[in-house]
C-alpha positions in Angstrom: 117.2 113.6 107.7 114.6 116.4 107.9 111.2 115.7 106.4 108.8 118.5 105.7 105.1 118.1 104.9 102.2 120.3 104.1 98.7 119.1 104.6 97.4 121.3 101.8 99.7 119.5 99.3 98.3 116.1 100.5 94.7 117.4 100.4 95.3 118.5 96.8 96.5 115.1 95.9 93.4 113.6 97.5 91.2 115.9 95.5 93.0 115.0 92.3 92.4 111.2 92.8 88.8 111.8 93.9 89.1 111.0 97.7 86.8 113.5 99.3 85.5 111.6 102.3 87.3 112.8 105.5 87.4 109.4 107.0 88.9 107.9 103.9 91.5 110.7 103.7 92.5 110.0 107.3 92.9 106.3 106.5 95.1 107.2 103.5 97.2 109.5 105.6 97.6 106.9 108.3 98.6 104.3 105.7 101.2 106.6 104.2 102.7 107.3 107.6 103.4 103.5 107.9 105.6 103.4 104.9 108.8 103.1 106.9 107.3 100.5 109.2 105.5 98.2 106.7 107.2 99.0 103.4 105.5 99.5 100.0 103.6 96.2 99.9 102.1 96.7 103.4 101.1 100.3 102.6 99.4 99.1 99.4 97.3 96.7 101.4 96.4 99.5 103.9 95.4 101.8 101.0 93.3 99.0 99.6 91.1 96.6 101.5 93.4 96.1 104.5 96.3 94.3 106.0 96.6 91.2 108.2 99.7 91.1 110.4 101.8 88.1 111.5 99.5 87.6 114.6 96.4 87.4 112.4 95.1 90.8 113.4 93.4 92.6 110.5 93.6 96.4 110.0 90.9 97.7 107.7 92.2 99.7 104.8 91.2 103.0 103.1 89.3 101.1 100.4 91.0 102.7 97.4 90.9 100.9 94.1 94.1 99.6 92.5 94.4 102.6 90.2 94.3 105.1 93.0 96.7 103.0 95.1 99.2 102.8 92.3 99.0 106.6 91.7 99.7 107.3 95.3 102.5 104.8 95.5 104.2 106.5 92.5 104.2 109.6 94.5 105.7 108.0 97.6 108.2 105.8 96.0 111.6 106.3 97.6 113.9 107.7 94.9 116.7 110.2 95.2 115.3 113.5 93.8 115.9 117.2 94.1 113.3 119.5 95.7 112.2 120.6 92.3 111.8 117.1 91.0 109.6 116.2 94.0 107.4 119.2 93.4 107.1 118.2 89.7 106.2 114.7 90.7 103.4 115.9 93.0 102.2 118.4 90.4 102.0 115.7 87.8 99.9 113.6 90.1 97.7 116.3 91.6 97.4 118.5 88.5 96.8 122.2 88.8 94.5 122.6 91.7 94.3 125.5 94.1 94.8 123.5 97.3 98.1 121.9 96.1 99.4 125.3 94.8 98.8 126.9 98.2 100.6 124.1 99.9 103.6 124.6 97.5 103.7 128.3 98.2 103.8 127.6 102.0 106.6 125.0 101.5 108.6 127.5 99.3 108.4 130.0 102.2 110.3 127.6 104.5 112.8 126.3 102.0 
């Protein structure tokens, strides 16, 4: 499996849900990167207040409210979709913003 990402698309999504603080964005991106390792529920915790692992260690979360967490998780839910369907899904979440559109254009150049 080959995965392709464009930071501009993710930055546009962050703009759309009102995450503008760079530290919070970084925490969101780190949480999303853990999806394969921790699954949906673990990532939801990391997007929110934080997650305690089996050893009792606590990792502080991104601090997003439940509405923002749910919007992001809709985007990253694992479903079989075509390239066009994925782009439509991101567009519906991010809306029409310049940052996301530039990211889409760059992704189109490599696909």
